[in-house]
C-alpha positions in Angstrom: -31.4 -4.5 -14.5 -31.5 -8.0 -16.0 -33.3 -7.7 -19.3 -34.2 -9.7 -22.4 -34.0 -13.1 -20.9 -35.2 -15.8 -23.3 -36.6 -19.2 -22.4 -34.5 -21.0 -25.0 -31.3 -19.8 -23.3 -31.9 -22.0 -20.3 -31.5 -25.3 -22.0 -29.3 -28.0 -20.3 -25.8 -26.7 -19.8 -24.0 -29.1 -22.2 -21.1 -26.8 -22.8 -20.3 -25.8 -19.2 -17.0 -27.0 -17.8 -17.9 -29.6 -15.1 -17.3 -28.7 -11.5 -14.5 -31.3 -11.2 -11.7 -31.9 -8.7 -9.4 -30.8 -11.5 -10.9 -27.3 -11.6 -10.5 -27.1 -7.8 -6.9 -28.4 -7.8 -6.0 -26.0 -10.6 -7.4 -23.2 -8.6 -5.3 -24.1 -5.6 -2.2 -24.5 -7.8 -2.8 -21.0 -9.3 -3.2 -19.5 -5.8 0.1 -21.1 -4.8 1.9 -19.5 -7.7 0.4 -16.1 -6.8 1.5 -16.4 -3.2 5.0 -17.1 -4.3 4.9 -13.9 -6.4 5.1 -10.6 -4.4 2.3 -8.3 -5.7 2.2 -5.3 -3.4 -0.1 -2.5 -4.5 1.3 -0.8 -7.6 3.8 -3.7 -8.2 1.5 -6.5 -9.4 3.2 -7.0 -12.8 4.4 -10.6 -12.3 1.1 -11.7 -10.7 -0.8 -10.1 -13.6 1.4 -12.1 -16.0 0.6 -15.3 -14.2 -3.2 -14.8 -14.4 -3.0 -13.8 -18.1 -0.9 -16.8 -18.9 -3.3 -19.1 -17.0 -6.3 -17.8 -18.9 -4.4 -18.1 -22.2 -3.9 -21.8 -21.5 -7.6 -22.1 -22.0 -7.4 -20.1 -25.2 -9.0 -17.1 -23.6 -8.0 -13.7 -25.0 -7.5 -11.1 -22.3 -7.2 -7.4 -22.4 -4.8 -5.6 -20.2 -4.2 -2.1 -18.9 -1.3 -1.7 -16.5 -1.7 -4.6 -14.1 -5.4 -5.1 -14.7 -6.6 -8.1 -16.6 -10.1 -8.6 -18.0 -11.9 -10.9 -20.4 -15.4 -11.9 -21.5 -17.2 -15.2 -22.1 -16.7 -16.9 -25.4 -20.2 -16.2 -26.8 -20.5 -12.6 -25.7 -23.7 -11.0 -26.9 -24.0 -7.2 -26.6 -27.8 -7.4 -26.5 -27.6 -9.3 -23.1 -26.8 -7.9 -19.7 -23.3 -8.3 -18.4 -22.3 -9.5 -14.9 -19.0 -8.4 -13.6 -16.9 -10.9 -11.6 -14.1 -8.9 -9.9 -11.4 -9.5 -7.3 -8.0 -8.0 -6.7 -4.5 -9.3 -7.3 -2.6 -7.0 -5.0 -1.6 -7.5 -1.4 -0.5 -5.4 1.6 3.1 -5.9 2.8 3.6 -8.6 5.4 3.6 -7.4 9.0 6.2 -8.1 11.5 4.3 -10.9 13.2 4.9 -13.6 10.6 6.4 -16.7 12.0 6.8 -18.3 8.6 7.7 -17.2 5.1 4.8 -15.1 3.8 5.7 -16.1 0.2 5.8 -19.8 0.9 2.5 -21.4 -0.1 2.6 -24.2 2.4 -0.4 -26.5 3.0 -0.9 -27.8 6.5 -4.0 -29.5 8.0 -6.2 -28.3 5.2 -5.0 -24.7 5.3 -3.1 -22.9 2.6 -0.7 -20.4 4.2 0.8 -17.3 2.6 0.4 -13.6 2.0 -2.8 -12.9 0.1 -4.2 -16.4 0.4 -7.2 -15.1 2.3 -7.3 -11.5 1.0 -8.2 -12.0 -1.7 -6.4 -14.8 -3.5 -9.0 -17.5 -2.5 -11.8 -15.3 -3.9 -9.8 -14.5 -7.1 -9.1 -18.1 -8.1 -12.7 -19.1 -7.2 -14.1 -16.5 -9.5 -11.6 -17.5 -12.2 -12.8 -21.1 -11.8 -16.4 -19.9 -12.0 -15.7 -18.0 -15.2 -14.0 -21.0 -16.8 -17.1 -23.1 -15.8 -19.4 -20.8 -17.8 -16.9 -19.6 -20.4 -17.9 -21.7 -23.4 -21.6 -22.1 -22.6 -23.9 -20.6 -25.3 -27.1 -20.5 -23.2 -26.3 -18.2 -20.3 -28.8 -15.5 -20.9 -26.2 -13.0 -19.8 -22.6 -12.1 -20.4 -19.7 -12.5 -17.9 -16.8 -10.1 -17.6 -14.0 -11.4 -15.4 -11.7 -8.6 -14.1 -8.6 -9.3 -12.0 -7.6 -5.8 -10.9 -4.7 -4.0 -9.2 -4.3 -1.4 -6.4 -7.3 -2.4 -4.3 -5.4 -2.3 -1.0 -4.3 1.3 -1.5 -7.4 2.5 -3.3 -5.1 3.4 -6.2 -6.0 5.3 -9.3 -4.5 2.5 -11.5 -6.8 -0.3 -10.3 -10.4 -1.0 -11.3 -11.2 2.6 -11.5 -8.9 3.0 -14.5 -10.6 0.3 -16.6 -14.3 0.7 -15.8 -14.8 2.8 -18.9 -13.3 0.0 -21.0 -15.5 -2.8 -19.7 -18.6 -1.6 -21.6 -22.1 -1.5 -20.1 -22.3 -3.6 -16.9 -25.5 -4.6 -15.2 -24.5 -6.0 -11.8 -21.3 -7.0 -10.1 -20.1 -9.8 -7.8 -17.0 -8.5 -5.9 -14.8 -11.3 -4.4 -13.7 -10.5 -0.9 -13.4 -12.8 2.1 -16.9 -12.8 3.8 -17.3 -16.4 5.0 -19.5 -16.8 1.9 -22.0 -14.4 3.5 -23.4 -11.7 1.1 -22.6 -8.1 1.9 -25.5 -6.1 0.6 -24.0 -2.8 1.9 -20.5 -1.5 2.4 -19.4 1.5 4.3 -17.5 4.3 2.7 -14.2 5.5 4.0 -13.2 9.1 4.5 -10.0 10.3 6.2 -9.5 13.8 7.5 -6.5 15.6 9.0 -7.2 18.1 11.8 -5.1 20.9 13.2 -5.9 22.6 16.5 -3.9 25.8 16.7 -2.8 27.2 20.0 0.0 29.6 20.9 3.5 28.5 22.1 4.8 29.6 25.5 7.1 28.6 28.3 5.6 25.8 30.4 6.7 27.4 33.6 4.7 30.6 33.1 1.1 31.4 32.5 1.5 32.4 28.9 0.6 30.9 25.5 -2.3 28.6 24.7 -1.8 24.8 24.9 -3.0 23.3 21.6 -3.4 19.9 23.3 -5.8 21.2 25.8 -7.7 23.2 23.2 -8.3 20.1 21.0 -9.6 18.0 23.9 -13.1 19.2 23.3 -12.9 18.3 19.6 -11.5 14.8 20.5 -14.4 14.2 22.8 -16.8 15.3 20.1 -15.4 12.8 17.6 -15.6 10.1 20.3 -19.2 10.6 21.4 -21.1 12.2 18.5 -23.8 10.1 16.8 -25.4 11.1 13.6 -29.2 11.0 13.9 -31.8 9.2 11.8 -29.6 6.2 10.9 -30.9 3.9 8.1 -32.5 0.9 9.8 -30.4 -2.2 9.8 -27.1 -0.5 9.0 -24.4 0.5 11.6 -24.1 4.3 12.3 -21.4 6.5 10.9 -18.2 5.7 12.9 -15.5 8.3 13.6 -12.3 7.2 15.1 -9.3 9.3 16.1 -6.3 7.2 15.0 -3.2 9.4 15.2 -2.2 12.5 17.2 1.0 14.6 17.3 2.0 17.6 19.3 4.8 19.3 21.1 8.6 19.9 20.5 10.0 19.5 24.0 9.0 19.2 27.7 9.1 22.9 28.6 7.4 24.5 25.6 3.6 24.7 25.3 2.6 23.1 22.0 1.3 25.7 19.5 -0.2 23.0 17.3 -1.8 19.7 17.8 -2.4 17.5 14.7 -4.7 14.5 14.6 -6.2 12.2 12.1 -9.8 10.8 12.0 -10.9 7.7 10.2 -14.6 7.8 9.2 -16.7 4.9 8.0 -20.1 5.9 6.7 -23.1 4.1 5.3 -25.1 5.7 2.5 -27.6 7.5 4.8 -25.5 10.6 4.6 -23.3 12.0 1.9 -19.7 12.6 2.7 -20.3 16.3 2.0 -23.0 16.3 4.7 -20.6 14.6 7.2 -17.8 17.1 6.5 -20.2 20.1 6.9 -21.4 18.6 10.2 -17.9 18.2 11.5 -16.8 21.7 10.5 -19.9 23.2 12.3 -19.1 21.2 15.4 -15.3 21.5 16.0 -12.8 24.3 16.2 -9.9 22.5 14.6 -9.0 23.1 10.9 -10.1 20.3 8.7 -8.6 18.9 5.5 -9.8 15.9 3.5 -7.3 13.4 2.2 -7.7 12.4 -1.4 -9.0 9.0 -2.3 -12.2 8.9 -0.3 -14.4 5.9 -1.0 -18.2 6.2 -1.1 -20.7 3.9 0.6 -22.7 1.5 -1.4 -25.8 -0.7 -0.9 -28.1 -2.8 -3.0 -31.9 -3.2 -2.2 -33.0 -6.4 -0.6 -35.5 -7.0 -3.4 -32.8 -6.9 -6.1 -32.6 -10.2 -8.0 -29.0 -10.8 -7.1 -29.8 -10.5 -3.4 -33.0 -12.5 -3.6 -31.0 -15.2 -5.4 -28.3 -15.2 -2.7 -30.9 -15.6 0.0 -32.7 -18.4 -2.0 -29.5 -20.5 -2.1 -28.9 -20.0 1.6 -26.6 -16.9 1.9 -26.8 -14.8 5.0 -26.8 -11.1 4.3 -25.0 -8.3 6.3 -23.6 -4.8 6.1 -19.8 -4.8 5.7 -17.7 -2.3 7.8 -14.7 -2.6 5.4 -14.2 -1.0 2.0 -13.3 -2.7 -1.3 -13.3 -2.0 -5.0 -17.1 -2.1 -4.7 -16.8 1.6 -3.8 -15.8 2.5 -7.3 -18.8 0.8 -8.9 -21.9 2.7 -9.9 -24.0 -0.4 -10.6 -25.8 -2.7 -8.1 -23.2 -5.0 -6.5 -22.7 -7.6 -3.8 -19.5 -8.6 -2.0 -19.1 -12.2 -1.2 -16.3 -14.8 -1.2 -14.4 -17.6 0.6 -12.2 -16.8 3.6 -12.6 -14.6 6.6 -12.2 -10.9 6.7 -10.8 -11.3 10.3 -7.7 -13.0 8.8 -7.0 -10.2 6.3 -3.7 -8.4 6.9 -2.9 -10.7 9.8 0.3 -12.6 10.5 0.5 -16.1 9.1 -2.5 -15.5 6.8 -4.2 -18.6 5.5 -7.4 -19.9 3.9 -8.9 -23.3 4.2 -8.8 -25.4 1.0 -12.4 -26.4 1.7 -13.4 -22.7 1.7 -12.0 -22.4 -1.9 -14.0 -25.4 -3.0 -17.2 -24.1 -1.4 -16.5 -20.7 -2.9 -16.4 -22.0 -6.4 -19.6 -24.0 -5.8 -21.4 -21.0 -4.4 -20.5 -18.7 -7.2 -21.6 -21.2 -9.7 -24.8 -21.9 -7.9 -25.5 -18.1 -7.6 -25.1 -17.6 -11.4 -27.0 -20.8 -12.2 -30.0 -19.8 -10.0 -30.2 -16.1 -10.9 -31.9 -16.5 -14.3 -34.1 -19.2 -13.1 -35.4 -17.0 -10.3 -36.1 -14.2 -12.8 -38.1 -16.5 -15.1 -40.0 -18.1 -12.3 -41.0 -14.8 -10.7 -42.0 -12.6 -13.7 -44.4 -10.5 -11.8 -42.1 -9.9 -8.8 -39.2 -9.0 -11.2 -41.1 -7.4 -14.0 -38.6 -4.5 -14.2 -35.8 -7.0 -14.6 -37.5 -9.1 -17.3 -38.7 -7.1 -20.3 -40.0 -10.1 -22.1 -39.4 -13.9 -22.5 -39.4 -15.2 -26.1 -40.3 -18.8 -26.7 
């Protein structure tokens, strides 16, 4: 919750860095450097160096663990709530469909091309610019923690999860991901299970053995058609999708084993334990859960960060994709420039105008949040303990 906001802390922002074309152009230049630098998950060393050096050029002292970089506003006050600004520095590997060099940050017709430009480089540099805008301001009424983190794309153990205990007490988070500047107030979790349907090998020409492929057909149909009841209003249902299948050795042998994988996306209506128990009670295949499952998350519509987003014109939605938001145990929203549909695509790009709009929106969101709290003391009485004159 946002607490201990004081009226004197909302004096004119004389010490904020102005939202200038210089800040925007520097953000584009930083993103171009990052695009030139391969930063696959687990190998973000050079990209982390670039970010650390860029922040150091503003005399900002950063902390680092592995390839994770984080820092706080200049006038950090432990008595105030802390807002986390987070996005990731790693990328997936370029797919085979690229027609240009994925590491060449070329600007054409207002688009900046390159691997990671959209996911999530544009968000990252926009959040960095926002942090710089507020960094030296003494009257924020809250602290800012900027965290540029690793291993988001592979849900790795050496990403944001590894530094959360080092960030101190956090109150709310803004996670930068490409959302067309819409505010994701819920995010589905991701659970992957491997299934084995066991039959009995036999000669294909004789009536012997048990065909594991035929045996698993009933299970495959269950995954395709089952719908979990009593879904939370406004959120998509749990989605189960069979994504891989493997069986058989050669044409004249009945397969004794059929293996398949199921990708599961769930909202927070059901725990993943409940989902797994439902599956085990419904199918005959053996089930094993892959490590690294990500939980679902959501933030209430009446939370101040959501109300503020709506007040400044943000549309809200439930995101079907996962992010580092899944590791957080505090209220959080996912929002940023770019389009999720471009993520992991060939010839990835982001519009320069999207980056400019992203910076402006992040700043407006943080500028408006304390004003909304002060102007609505009754509505947000749990968020405001008291206001001292």
